[in-house]
Each structure stands twice: as C-alpha cells, then as structure tokens.
DOPAPA-958469 format. One record per residue (C-alpha): x, y, z; residue in three letters; residue number from 1. Coordinates in pm, whole numbers. Layout:
// DOPAPA-958469
@X = X | Y = Y | Z = Z | residu = ALA | num = NUM
...
END
This chain:
// DOPAPA-958469
@X = -1006 | Y = 8963 | Z = -2019 | residu = MET | num = 1
@X = -1105 | Y = 8631 | Z = -2178 | residu = SER | num = 2
@X = -1032 | Y = 8277 | Z = -2075 | residu = ALA | num = 3
@X = -704 | Y = 8133 | Z = -2212 | residu = PRO | num = 4
@X = -719 | Y = 8039 | Z = -2580 | residu = ILE | num = 5
@X = -566 | Y = 7698 | Z = -2658 | residu = PRO | num = 6
@X = -442 | Y = 7568 | Z = -2989 | residu = LEU | num = 7
@X = -725 | Y = 7428 | Z = -3199 | residu = GLN | num = 8
@X = -591 | Y = 7073 | Z = -3175 | residu = ARG | num = 9
@X = -623 | Y = 7082 | Z = -2795 | residu = HIS | num = 10
@X = -976 | Y = 7222 | Z = -2761 | residu = THR | num = 11
@X = -1132 | Y = 6877 | Z = -2715 | residu = HIS | num = 12
@X = -920 | Y = 6781 | Z = -2413 | residu = LEU | num = 13
@X = -1022 | Y = 6765 | Z = -2045 | residu = PHE | num = 14
@X = -1396 | Y = 6776 | Z = -2109 | residu = GLN | num = 15
@X = -1488 | Y = 6651 | Z = -1760 | residu = ASP | num = 16
@X = -1222 | Y = 6832 | Z = -1555 | residu = VAL | num = 17
@X = -1334 | Y = 7090 | Z = -1298 | residu = THR | num = 18
@X = -1156 | Y = 7314 | Z = -1050 | residu = VAL | num = 19
@X = -1062 | Y = 7096 | Z = -749 | residu = PRO | num = 20
@X = -1332 | Y = 7139 | Z = -486 | residu = ARG | num = 21
@X = -1098 | Y = 7209 | Z = -196 | residu = THR | num = 22
@X = -1227 | Y = 7342 | Z = 135 | residu = ALA | num = 23
@X = -1151 | Y = 7700 | Z = 29 | residu = ASN | num = 24
@X = -1330 | Y = 7675 | Z = -307 | residu = PHE | num = 25
@X = -1626 | Y = 7918 | Z = -300 | residu = ASN | num = 26
@X = -1663 | Y = 7874 | Z = 78 | residu = PRO | num = 27
@X = -1997 | Y = 7935 | Z = 249 | residu = ASP | num = 28
@X = -1835 | Y = 8185 | Z = 485 | residu = GLN | num = 29
@X = -1612 | Y = 8468 | Z = 358 | residu = PRO | num = 30
@X = -1239 | Y = 8445 | Z = 417 | residu = SER | num = 31
@X = -936 | Y = 8669 | Z = 394 | residu = GLY | num = 32
@X = -937 | Y = 9043 | Z = 467 | residu = VAL | num = 33
@X = -985 | Y = 9370 | Z = 281 | residu = SER | num = 34
@X = -1171 | Y = 9338 | Z = -52 | residu = TRP | num = 35
@X = -1134 | Y = 8958 | Z = -52 | residu = VAL | num = 36
@X = -1349 | Y = 8931 | Z = 260 | residu = HIS | num = 37
@X = -1626 | Y = 9128 | Z = 87 | residu = ASP | num = 38
@X = -1658 | Y = 8896 | Z = -215 | residu = LEU | num = 39
@X = -2004 | Y = 8739 | Z = -259 | residu = PRO | num = 40
@X = -2073 | Y = 8368 | Z = -275 | residu = LEU | num = 41
@X = -2047 | Y = 8260 | Z = -639 | residu = GLN | num = 42
@X = -2364 | Y = 8129 | Z = -802 | residu = ASN | num = 43
@X = -2372 | Y = 7821 | Z = -1024 | residu = GLN | num = 44
@X = -2328 | Y = 8019 | Z = -1346 | residu = SER | num = 45
@X = -2007 | Y = 8172 | Z = -1214 | residu = VAL | num = 46
@X = -1881 | Y = 7834 | Z = -1087 | residu = VAL | num = 47
@X = -1954 | Y = 7674 | Z = -1426 | residu = ASP | num = 48
@X = -1763 | Y = 7952 | Z = -1603 | residu = TYR | num = 49
@X = -1465 | Y = 7908 | Z = -1371 | residu = HIS | num = 50
@X = -1460 | Y = 7536 | Z = -1450 | residu = ASP | num = 51
@X = -1449 | Y = 7634 | Z = -1818 | residu = HIS | num = 52
@X = -1165 | Y = 7879 | Z = -1745 | residu = PHE | num = 53
@X = -973 | Y = 7605 | Z = -1562 | residu = TYR | num = 54
@X = -1013 | Y = 7363 | Z = -1855 | residu = ARG | num = 55
@X = -901 | Y = 7637 | Z = -2095 | residu = SER | num = 56
@X = -583 | Y = 7688 | Z = -1892 | residu = ARG | num = 57
@X = -506 | Y = 7315 | Z = -1902 | residu = LEU | num = 58
@X = -564 | Y = 7306 | Z = -2277 | residu = ARG | num = 59
@X = -347 | Y = 7612 | Z = -2338 | residu = ALA | num = 60
@X = -66 | Y = 7451 | Z = -2139 | residu = LEU | num = 61
@X = -53 | Y = 7160 | Z = -2383 | residu = GLN | num = 62
@X = 112 | Y = 7390 | Z = -2636 | residu = GLY | num = 63
@X = 372 | Y = 7484 | Z = -2374 | residu = VAL | num = 64
@X = 432 | Y = 7115 | Z = -2303 | residu = ASP | num = 65
@X = 495 | Y = 7057 | Z = -2673 | residu = GLU | num = 66
@X = 749 | Y = 7340 | Z = -2680 | residu = LEU | num = 67
@X = 933 | Y = 7196 | Z = -2380 | residu = VAL | num = 68
@X = 926 | Y = 6849 | Z = -2534 | residu = ASP | num = 69
@X = 1063 | Y = 6986 | Z = -2860 | residu = GLY | num = 70
@X = 1349 | Y = 7161 | Z = -2680 | residu = LEU | num = 71
@X = 1443 | Y = 6847 | Z = -2485 | residu = VAL | num = 72
@X = 1429 | Y = 6639 | Z = -2803 | residu = THR | num = 73
@X = 1665 | Y = 6882 | Z = -2983 | residu = ARG | num = 74
@X = 1909 | Y = 6872 | Z = -2691 | residu = LEU | num = 75
@X = 1897 | Y = 6493 | Z = -2691 | residu = GLU | num = 76
@X = 1956 | Y = 6463 | Z = -3067 | residu = LYS | num = 77
@X = 2249 | Y = 6707 | Z = -3050 | residu = SER | num = 78
@X = 2411 | Y = 6515 | Z = -2764 | residu = GLY | num = 79
@X = 2383 | Y = 6808 | Z = -2524 | residu = GLN | num = 80
@X = 2105 | Y = 6688 | Z = -2295 | residu = LEU | num = 81
@X = 2335 | Y = 6518 | Z = -2044 | residu = ASP | num = 82
@X = 2540 | Y = 6838 | Z = -2017 | residu = HIS | num = 83
@X = 2248 | Y = 7078 | Z = -1976 | residu = THR | num = 84
@X = 2053 | Y = 7196 | Z = -1673 | residu = TYR | num = 85
@X = 1684 | Y = 7258 | Z = -1735 | residu = ILE | num = 86
@X = 1485 | Y = 7459 | Z = -1482 | residu = ILE | num = 87
@X = 1106 | Y = 7463 | Z = -1512 | residu = TYR | num = 88
@X = 906 | Y = 7699 | Z = -1291 | residu = THR | num = 89
@X = 656 | Y = 7986 | Z = -1301 | residu = SER | num = 90
@X = 664 | Y = 8346 | Z = -1185 | residu = ASP | num = 91
@X = 336 | Y = 8305 | Z = -999 | residu = ASN | num = 92
@X = 58 | Y = 8065 | Z = -914 | residu = GLY | num = 93
@X = -310 | Y = 8119 | Z = -991 | residu = PHE | num = 94
@X = -643 | Y = 8112 | Z = -811 | residu = HIS | num = 95
@X = -978 | Y = 8021 | Z = -964 | residu = ILE | num = 96
@X = -1269 | Y = 8017 | Z = -721 | residu = GLY | num = 97
@X = -1068 | Y = 7975 | Z = -402 | residu = GLN | num = 98
@X = -1181 | Y = 8221 | Z = -132 | residu = HIS | num = 99
@X = -1461 | Y = 8320 | Z = -377 | residu = ARG | num = 100
@X = -1196 | Y = 8481 | Z = -598 | residu = LEU | num = 101
@X = -1242 | Y = 8510 | Z = -975 | residu = PRO | num = 102
@X = -938 | Y = 8407 | Z = -1182 | residu = PRO | num = 103
@X = -622 | Y = 8596 | Z = -1092 | residu = GLY | num = 104
@X = -275 | Y = 8582 | Z = -939 | residu = LYS | num = 105
@X = -216 | Y = 8890 | Z = -723 | residu = THR | num = 106
@X = -301 | Y = 8761 | Z = -375 | residu = CYS | num = 107
@X = -83 | Y = 8607 | Z = -107 | residu = GLY | num = 108
@X = -269 | Y = 8278 | Z = -71 | residu = PHE | num = 109
@X = -92 | Y = 7947 | Z = -135 | residu = GLU | num = 110
@X = -259 | Y = 7911 | Z = -475 | residu = GLU | num = 111
@X = -82 | Y = 8230 | Z = -589 | residu = ASP | num = 112
@X = 260 | Y = 8203 | Z = -425 | residu = ILE | num = 113
@X = 342 | Y = 7832 | Z = -427 | residu = ARG | num = 114
@X = 474 | Y = 7735 | Z = -769 | residu = VAL | num = 115
@X = 641 | Y = 7428 | Z = -925 | residu = PRO | num = 116
@X = 1019 | Y = 7407 | Z = -949 | residu = LEU | num = 117
@X = 1174 | Y = 7121 | Z = -1145 | residu = PHE | num = 118
@X = 1547 | Y = 7093 | Z = -1212 | residu = ILE | num = 119
@X = 1719 | Y = 6826 | Z = -1420 | residu = ARG | num = 120
@X = 2080 | Y = 6798 | Z = -1523 | residu = GLY | num = 121
@X = 2421 | Y = 6653 | Z = -1436 | residu = PRO | num = 122
@X = 2436 | Y = 6532 | Z = -1076 | residu = GLY | num = 123
@X = 2065 | Y = 6578 | Z = -1007 | residu = VAL | num = 124
@X = 1916 | Y = 6246 | Z = -896 | residu = ALA | num = 125
@X = 1611 | Y = 6121 | Z = -1087 | residu = LYS | num = 126
@X = 1294 | Y = 6155 | Z = -881 | residu = GLY | num = 127
@X = 1468 | Y = 6332 | Z = -593 | residu = ASP | num = 128
@X = 1248 | Y = 6571 | Z = -395 | residu = VAL | num = 129
@X = 1401 | Y = 6840 | Z = -175 | residu = GLN | num = 130
@X = 1183 | Y = 6973 | Z = 105 | residu = ASP | num = 131
@X = 1341 | Y = 7318 | Z = 113 | residu = ALA | num = 132
@X = 1195 | Y = 7664 | Z = 155 | residu = VAL | num = 133
@X = 1306 | Y = 7850 | Z = -154 | residu = THR | num = 134
@X = 1209 | Y = 8128 | Z = -391 | residu = THR | num = 135
@X = 1315 | Y = 8275 | Z = -724 | residu = HIS | num = 136
@X = 1583 | Y = 8498 | Z = -571 | residu = VAL | num = 137
@X = 1762 | Y = 8168 | Z = -505 | residu = ASP | num = 138
@X = 1785 | Y = 8080 | Z = -877 | residu = LEU | num = 139
@X = 2079 | Y = 8308 | Z = -965 | residu = ALA | num = 140
@X = 2295 | Y = 8181 | Z = -675 | residu = PRO | num = 141
@X = 2202 | Y = 7826 | Z = -778 | residu = THR | num = 142
@X = 2318 | Y = 7883 | Z = -1136 | residu = LEU | num = 143
@X = 2641 | Y = 8042 | Z = -1014 | residu = PHE | num = 144
@X = 2701 | Y = 7745 | Z = -784 | residu = HIS | num = 145
@X = 2635 | Y = 7495 | Z = -1064 | residu = LEU | num = 146
@X = 2880 | Y = 7683 | Z = -1286 | residu = ALA | num = 147
@X = 3144 | Y = 7699 | Z = -1014 | residu = GLY | num = 148
@X = 3128 | Y = 8079 | Z = -999 | residu = ILE | num = 149
@X = 3156 | Y = 8261 | Z = -663 | residu = PRO | num = 150
@X = 2824 | Y = 8417 | Z = -566 | residu = THR | num = 151
@X = 2791 | Y = 8794 | Z = -537 | residu = ARG | num = 152
@X = 2744 | Y = 8988 | Z = -215 | residu = ASP | num = 153
@X = 2437 | Y = 9164 | Z = -353 | residu = ASP | num = 154
@X = 2242 | Y = 8840 | Z = -408 | residu = PHE | num = 155
@X = 1929 | Y = 8828 | Z = -192 | residu = ASP | num = 156
@X = 1913 | Y = 8447 | Z = -208 | residu = GLY | num = 157
@X = 2123 | Y = 8138 | Z = -164 | residu = THR | num = 158
@X = 2179 | Y = 7822 | Z = -368 | residu = ALA | num = 159
@X = 1897 | Y = 7566 | Z = -375 | residu = ILE | num = 160
@X = 2002 | Y = 7216 | Z = -259 | residu = PRO | num = 161
@X = 1952 | Y = 7047 | Z = -596 | residu = VAL | num = 162
@X = 2183 | Y = 6761 | Z = -496 | residu = MET | num = 163
@X = 2334 | Y = 6625 | Z = -171 | residu = PRO | num = 164
@X = 2588 | Y = 6860 | Z = -17 | residu = GLY | num = 165
@X = 2491 | Y = 7141 | Z = -253 | residu = PHE | num = 166
@X = 2440 | Y = 7491 | Z = -113 | residu = GLY | num = 167
@X = 2457 | Y = 7616 | Z = 242 | residu = GLY | num = 168
@X = 2221 | Y = 7618 | Z = 537 | residu = GLU | num = 169
@X = 1864 | Y = 7684 | Z = 429 | residu = ARG | num = 170
@X = 1652 | Y = 7975 | Z = 539 | residu = HIS | num = 171
@X = 1298 | Y = 7916 | Z = 666 | residu = GLU | num = 172
@X = 1126 | Y = 8218 | Z = 515 | residu = HIS | num = 173
@X = 994 | Y = 8355 | Z = 187 | residu = VAL | num = 174
@X = 895 | Y = 8719 | Z = 150 | residu = THR | num = 175
@X = 586 | Y = 8803 | Z = -57 | residu = VAL | num = 176
@X = 477 | Y = 9158 | Z = -137 | residu = GLU | num = 177
@X = 256 | Y = 9336 | Z = -386 | residu = TYR | num = 178
@X = 178 | Y = 9698 | Z = -471 | residu = TRP | num = 179
@X = -119 | Y = 9851 | Z = -647 | residu = GLY | num = 180
@X = -441 | Y = 9703 | Z = -781 | residu = SER | num = 181
@X = -548 | Y = 9342 | Z = -799 | residu = ALA | num = 182
@X = -602 | Y = 9225 | Z = -1157 | residu = VAL | num = 183
@X = -917 | Y = 9017 | Z = -1206 | residu = VAL | num = 184
@X = -964 | Y = 8796 | Z = -1513 | residu = GLU | num = 185
@X = -1252 | Y = 8628 | Z = -1693 | residu = GLY | num = 186
@X = -1610 | Y = 8709 | Z = -1783 | residu = ALA | num = 187
@X = -1708 | Y = 8793 | Z = -1425 | residu = TYR | num = 188
@X = -1412 | Y = 9020 | Z = -1358 | residu = SER | num = 189
@X = -1588 | Y = 9355 | Z = -1326 | residu = GLY | num = 190
@X = -1553 | Y = 9377 | Z = -949 | residu = LEU | num = 191
@X = -1362 | Y = 9705 | Z = -935 | residu = GLY | num = 192
@X = -1502 | Y = 10060 | Z = -933 | residu = PRO | num = 193
@X = -1740 | Y = 10115 | Z = -1224 | residu = GLY | num = 194
@X = -1710 | Y = 9752 | Z = -1331 | residu = GLY | num = 195
@X = -1333 | Y = 9773 | Z = -1372 | residu = SER | num = 196
@X = -1115 | Y = 9461 | Z = -1378 | residu = THR | num = 197
@X = -875 | Y = 9641 | Z = -1140 | residu = LEU | num = 198
@X = -945 | Y = 9638 | Z = -766 | residu = ILE | num = 199
@X = -753 | Y = 9914 | Z = -585 | residu = PRO | num = 200
@X = -564 | Y = 9889 | Z = -256 | residu = ASN | num = 201
@X = -428 | Y = 9539 | Z = -301 | residu = ASN | num = 202
@X = -92 | Y = 9641 | Z = -153 | residu = THR | num = 203
@X = 42 | Y = 9410 | Z = 116 | residu = TYR | num = 204
@X = 361 | Y = 9269 | Z = 265 | residu = LYS | num = 205
@X = 384 | Y = 8916 | Z = 397 | residu = SER | num = 206
@X = 616 | Y = 8640 | Z = 507 | residu = VAL | num = 207
@X = 573 | Y = 8265 | Z = 459 | residu = ARG | num = 208
@X = 754 | Y = 8072 | Z = 731 | residu = LEU | num = 209
@X = 816 | Y = 7698 | Z = 757 | residu = LEU | num = 210
@X = 1028 | Y = 7545 | Z = 1033 | residu = GLY | num = 211
@X = 1037 | Y = 7288 | Z = 1309 | residu = GLU | num = 212
@X = 694 | Y = 7302 | Z = 1474 | residu = GLY | num = 213
@X = 541 | Y = 7582 | Z = 1267 | residu = TYR | num = 214
@X = 400 | Y = 7648 | Z = 921 | residu = ASN | num = 215
@X = 280 | Y = 8008 | Z = 903 | residu = LEU | num = 216
@X = 169 | Y = 8289 | Z = 674 | residu = TYR | num = 217
@X = 159 | Y = 8644 | Z = 809 | residu = TYR | num = 218
@X = 56 | Y = 8953 | Z = 613 | residu = SER | num = 219
@X = 1 | Y = 9325 | Z = 666 | residu = VAL | num = 220
@X = -221 | Y = 9508 | Z = 416 | residu = TRP | num = 221
@X = -198 | Y = 9876 | Z = 327 | residu = CYS | num = 222
@X = -525 | Y = 9942 | Z = 512 | residu = ASN | num = 223
@X = -350 | Y = 9785 | Z = 815 | residu = ASN | num = 224
@X = -563 | Y = 9474 | Z = 822 | residu = GLU | num = 225
@X = -368 | Y = 9159 | Z = 907 | residu = HIS | num = 226
@X = -374 | Y = 8788 | Z = 833 | residu = GLU | num = 227
@X = -216 | Y = 8504 | Z = 1029 | residu = LEU | num = 228
@X = -269 | Y = 8145 | Z = 917 | residu = TYR | num = 229
@X = -132 | Y = 7828 | Z = 1074 | residu = ASP | num = 230
@X = -110 | Y = 7603 | Z = 769 | residu = LEU | num = 231
@X = -24 | Y = 7296 | Z = 976 | residu = SER | num = 232
@X = -386 | Y = 7294 | Z = 1099 | residu = THR | num = 233
@X = -547 | Y = 7520 | Z = 837 | residu = ASP | num = 234
@X = -388 | Y = 7435 | Z = 499 | residu = PRO | num = 235
@X = -659 | Y = 7618 | Z = 303 | residu = TYR | num = 236
@X = -620 | Y = 7945 | Z = 496 | residu = GLN | num = 237
@X = -978 | Y = 7982 | Z = 610 | residu = LEU | num = 238
@X = -918 | Y = 8065 | Z = 978 | residu = ASN | num = 239
@X = -747 | Y = 8400 | Z = 1026 | residu = ASN | num = 240
@X = -582 | Y = 8380 | Z = 1369 | residu = LEU | num = 241
@X = -497 | Y = 8748 | Z = 1388 | residu = TYR | num = 242
@X = -687 | Y = 8873 | Z = 1693 | residu = PRO | num = 243
@X = -934 | Y = 9158 | Z = 1687 | residu = THR | num = 244
@X = -813 | Y = 9244 | Z = 2037 | residu = THR | num = 245
@X = -494 | Y = 9144 | Z = 2215 | residu = PHE | num = 246
@X = -666 | Y = 8997 | Z = 2517 | residu = GLN | num = 247
@X = -826 | Y = 8670 | Z = 2617 | residu = GLY | num = 248
@X = -767 | Y = 8400 | Z = 2356 | residu = ASP | num = 249
@X = -471 | Y = 8594 | Z = 2217 | residu = CYS | num = 250
@X = -281 | Y = 8523 | Z = 2540 | residu = GLU | num = 251
@X = -339 | Y = 8146 | Z = 2533 | residu = ALA | num = 252
@X = -51 | Y = 7928 | Z = 2404 | residu = PRO | num = 253
@X = -86 | Y = 7869 | Z = 2030 | residu = HIS | num = 254
@X = 250 | Y = 7826 | Z = 1853 | residu = ILE | num = 255
@X = 546 | Y = 7644 | Z = 2011 | residu = LEU | num = 256
@X = 388 | Y = 7705 | Z = 2350 | residu = GLY | num = 257
@X = 387 | Y = 8085 | Z = 2310 | residu = ARG | num = 258
@X = 91 | Y = 8319 | Z = 2284 | residu = THR | num = 259
@X = -26 | Y = 8484 | Z = 1964 | residu = LEU | num = 260
@X = 92 | Y = 8826 | Z = 2081 | residu = SER | num = 261
@X = 440 | Y = 8687 | Z = 2156 | residu = GLN | num = 262
@X = 454 | Y = 8515 | Z = 1817 | residu = THR | num = 263
@X = 326 | Y = 8820 | Z = 1631 | residu = LEU | num = 264
@X = 591 | Y = 9043 | Z = 1787 | residu = SER | num = 265
@X = 857 | Y = 8817 | Z = 1632 | residu = ARG | num = 266
@X = 681 | Y = 8798 | Z = 1295 | residu = LEU | num = 267
@X = 648 | Y = 9176 | Z = 1279 | residu = ASP | num = 268
@X = 1016 | Y = 9222 | Z = 1358 | residu = ALA | num = 269
@X = 1111 | Y = 8965 | Z = 1093 | residu = LEU | num = 270
@X = 888 | Y = 9130 | Z = 831 | residu = LEU | num = 271
@X = 1029 | Y = 9471 | Z = 925 | residu = MET | num = 272
@X = 1375 | Y = 9348 | Z = 823 | residu = VAL | num = 273
@X = 1263 | Y = 9159 | Z = 513 | residu = LEU | num = 274
@X = 1048 | Y = 9434 | Z = 363 | residu = LYS | num = 275
@X = 1355 | Y = 9642 | Z = 274 | residu = SER | num = 276
@X = 1640 | Y = 9391 | Z = 299 | residu = CYS | num = 277
@X = 1941 | Y = 9363 | Z = 69 | residu = GLN | num = 278
@X = 2195 | Y = 9087 | Z = 27 | residu = GLY | num = 279
@X = 2272 | Y = 8886 | Z = 340 | residu = MET | num = 280
@X = 2005 | Y = 9064 | Z = 543 | residu = THR | num = 281
@X = 1748 | Y = 8888 | Z = 321 | residu = CYS | num = 282
@X = 1914 | Y = 8551 | Z = 381 | residu = ILE | num = 283
@X = 1985 | Y = 8587 | Z = 754 | residu = GLU | num = 284
@X = 1734 | Y = 8845 | Z = 884 | residu = PRO | num = 285
@X = 1753 | Y = 8731 | Z = 1245 | residu = TRP | num = 286
@X = 2118 | Y = 8839 | Z = 1246 | residu = ASP | num = 287
@X = 2002 | Y = 9195 | Z = 1185 | residu = VAL | num = 288
@X = 1777 | Y = 9183 | Z = 1490 | residu = LEU | num = 289
@X = 2006 | Y = 8986 | Z = 1721 | residu = GLN | num = 290
@X = 2357 | Y = 8993 | Z = 1576 | residu = PRO | num = 291
@X = 2530 | Y = 8852 | Z = 1885 | residu = VAL | num = 292
@X = 2260 | Y = 8616 | Z = 2010 | residu = ASP | num = 293
@X = 2219 | Y = 8248 | Z = 1906 | residu = PRO | num = 294
@X = 1903 | Y = 8321 | Z = 1705 | residu = VAL | num = 295
@X = 1857 | Y = 8200 | Z = 1348 | residu = SER | num = 296
@X = 1494 | Y = 8080 | Z = 1345 | residu = THR | num = 297
@X = 1153 | Y = 8179 | Z = 1475 | residu = LEU | num = 298
@X = 1182 | Y = 7898 | Z = 1728 | residu = LYS | num = 299
@X = 1502 | Y = 8053 | Z = 1864 | residu = ASP | num = 300
@X = 1351 | Y = 8402 | Z = 1872 | residu = ALA | num = 301
@X = 1048 | Y = 8279 | Z = 2070 | residu = LEU | num = 302
@X = 1261 | Y = 8208 | Z = 2378 | residu = HIS | num = 303
@X = 1108 | Y = 8394 | Z = 2676 | residu = PRO | num = 304
@X = 1443 | Y = 8566 | Z = 2732 | residu = GLN | num = 305
@X = 1368 | Y = 8788 | Z = 2432 | residu = TYR | num = 306
@X = 1007 | Y = 8882 | Z = 2513 | residu = ASP | num = 307
@X = 1098 | Y = 9234 | Z = 2625 | residu = GLY | num = 308
@X = 1312 | Y = 9299 | Z = 2320 | residu = PHE | num = 309
@X = 1048 | Y = 9192 | Z = 2070 | residu = TYR | num = 310
@X = 768 | Y = 9354 | Z = 2268 | residu = GLY | num = 311
@X = 941 | Y = 9689 | Z = 2216 | residu = ALA | num = 312
@X = 977 | Y = 9646 | Z = 1838 | residu = GLN | num = 313
@X = 788 | Y = 9880 | Z = 1602 | residu = PRO | num = 314
@X = 509 | Y = 9712 | Z = 1410 | residu = ARG | num = 315
@X = 490 | Y = 9687 | Z = 1032 | residu = VAL | num = 316
@X = 222 | Y = 9927 | Z = 909 | residu = SER | num = 317
@X = 126 | Y = 10159 | Z = 623 | residu = PHE | num = 318
@X = 44 | Y = 10530 | Z = 637 | residu = ASP | num = 319
@X = -173 | Y = 10503 | Z = 327 | residu = TRP | num = 320
@X = -241 | Y = 10280 | Z = 24 | residu = CYS | num = 321
@X = -58 | Y = 10372 | Z = -293 | residu = ASP | num = 322
@X = -17 | Y = 10227 | Z = -642 | residu = ALA | num = 323
@X = 354 | Y = 10159 | Z = -607 | residu = GLY | num = 324
@X = 650 | Y = 10148 | Z = -373 | residu = TYR | num = 325
@X = 639 | Y = 10487 | Z = -201 | residu = ILE | num = 326
@X = 869 | Y = 10486 | Z = 103 | residu = VAL | num = 327
@X = 673 | Y = 10760 | Z = 280 | residu = ASP | num = 328
@X = 364 | Y = 10538 | Z = 273 | residu = ALA | num = 329
@X = 545 | Y = 10235 | Z = 411 | residu = GLU | num = 330
@X = 538 | Y = 10317 | Z = 782 | residu = GLY | num = 331
@X = 830 | Y = 10235 | Z = 1016 | residu = PRO | num = 332
@X = 1143 | Y = 10124 | Z = 832 | residu = GLN | num = 333
@X = 1403 | Y = 10022 | Z = 1091 | residu = VAL | num = 334
@X = 1375 | Y = 9756 | Z = 1364 | residu = PRO | num = 335
@X = 1542 | Y = 9769 | Z = 1703 | residu = LEU | num = 336
@X = 1863 | Y = 9570 | Z = 1730 | residu = THR | num = 337
@X = 1988 | Y = 9391 | Z = 2041 | residu = SER | num = 338
@X = 2350 | Y = 9420 | Z = 2149 | residu = ARG | num = 339
@X = 2593 | Y = 9238 | Z = 2371 | residu = TYR | num = 340
@X = 2382 | Y = 8925 | Z = 2405 | residu = GLY | num = 341
@X = 2126 | Y = 9064 | Z = 2651 | residu = VAL | num = 342
@X = 1754 | Y = 9114 | Z = 2612 | residu = SER | num = 343
@X = 1606 | Y = 9454 | Z = 2530 | residu = TRP | num = 344
@X = 1433 | Y = 9487 | Z = 2868 | residu = ASP | num = 345
@X = 1775 | Y = 9510 | Z = 3037 | residu = VAL | num = 346
@X = 1826 | Y = 9846 | Z = 2864 | residu = TRP | num = 347
@X = 1477 | Y = 9986 | Z = 2921 | residu = VAL | num = 348
END
C-alpha cells in the first residue's frame, strides 16, 4: 500500500514538514501490548519514509480542502449558507511512527480514536469550543435535534451541545472496539505473517473515560492482555498501569483516592455493559448496573459502599481471537445488577 498520492499541483508543498516528534514517536522503550509491544525500534530510513508519508497525507488533503471550499462558495453564492449546517469530521484518526507503529488507523491510541469535529450553521457561535465527550453515534441525534425532530429510542447516542442549552446531560465515556486484523500501510508494512500487510489478532474492546478528576483509557484485547492509561499524567500512553499482579503497588491509591484494583472493577463492569449495549444503555450504562442507586459517573461508582458489588462483577474477557464479532468468543456477556439501593455484599 503506497503513500497517499496528491494532486500534481500540490506536490511541492510542505517540503520541510515532519511527523511531530512527540514523546511516543518511535520511543526507545516498547509500549502498548500484544503485537504493538513487539515492534522494533525504527531505523533512520524508516523514520525518513514516515516523514515522507506524513507530507504526502498533508498534500493529498489540499484537494479535499479545495472541495470543501468549493461547496461553501456555492452555498454562499446561492444564498443558502446561512441556512445550512456543515459538519466536518473523520471516521478515524491515524498513526505514523507513534509507539513504533507504521502508518495505520486500527489501534485504540489517541492518534487513532480522537478526530476533529467542526460544526457551523444557524445558532452556532463563531469560534465556540465545547469541551464535551462525544462520538459519531451522537451525530444522528444532533441532526434530529437541529431539525426539531424527536429522537428515536434505538439511538445509541445523544445530541452534541453545539450551542448553549442544546442537548441533554453529557455522558463521560466513548466506547472503542475493533475486530480482526490490523491493516498496516506504506513501504515498510510487511509486518504480518509471510510479509503480509495484515497483522492478525488485533481484536479489542475499550472505553475512553473523561470526568472530574480522571482521564482514562482502558482496553481488553482478545488474547486477554490489558491496557490502562491515565492520560492526565501520561498523555502519550507510554505507561501501562495495568498490573501484572494484583498485589503491592496495585493496592496503593491511584485514581480518586482508590486503588487500581478498585478502579478496574468499575471499568470492567462499565465495559461489560457498553460492549453489547443498545439505545439508552449505551448513553446511561451505570443505570444498568445500579438502577436505583445515585450513580451516573465513575466517581460515583468508586464510593467504598459499592466495593463488594463491583468486586463480584465478571471481568471482560475473550475465549479466543476471531476475525469478526463472534458472540461465543466474547466471554461473559451480562453484568451483575444491584437492587433496592444496597451494595452487593449485603446479598452475598
């Protein structure tokens, strides 16, 4: 798979641009888990090629920019621009060199899952920035809300607050999952079996969580390796906090004054709901776990009162790696649910 091919008129642009040398770019020590952790340090020839790939992407995007500009110009000339909502986003991010990865988009790191979202139109303030956790399942409810149409019960998302007073209470989570092989791009992409550009067993489920006092990413891979990153102190996801044993340092306070094992029991329960949620259970997953308790955030769930309940929860796991969504391979499917406002340990 070649580098992006720009229009001829853009091939001279960005001659001196390189991939940003962030802390996770081709790090000296391996990071991640599974096949990512086994990637070798990239030599200078590979790094130079990835800089070329990065420049090629920027050049290819200039043609997209021209298309967007042409559309906006046509709307303006026809008098429709002030009556039109324009949403600009992407279905995925992209990594080039971070975590020693060749070009691609099938991982759960920030480079792959955090994408731009720009909205302009009637009532949207110029230059306004909303600090909201959101994902593409929120786009359909947003469009319905803008059009004054009642949202549907089967929507897995909720309206994005594109203007003051717009939409309801925000959730704090985004679910990220992938099945099958990782797709590797570029001239140095032959990392799979027999030099293939496909790397098997890239199946994982994860949750990205951002709330008062925490900024987390938690994932479970199909080989049952785990990742836990605290992005408030480790924004480049280089320090996997998931313990190799649940003793010692795991029992020291880490997040909101609770231990890693206590936090992980909540994250596993949350991911257990989200991995097969539908409709409101995707929007308000804590209500599935504790329907009569005052719990709507991770912070609420971390109250010591609920330690017994979450300690008894089944853990997210896989029975084997497969190339698609095979329920039999997906491990436990149903979390425990509390009732009558008391903690699980009262009943056991």
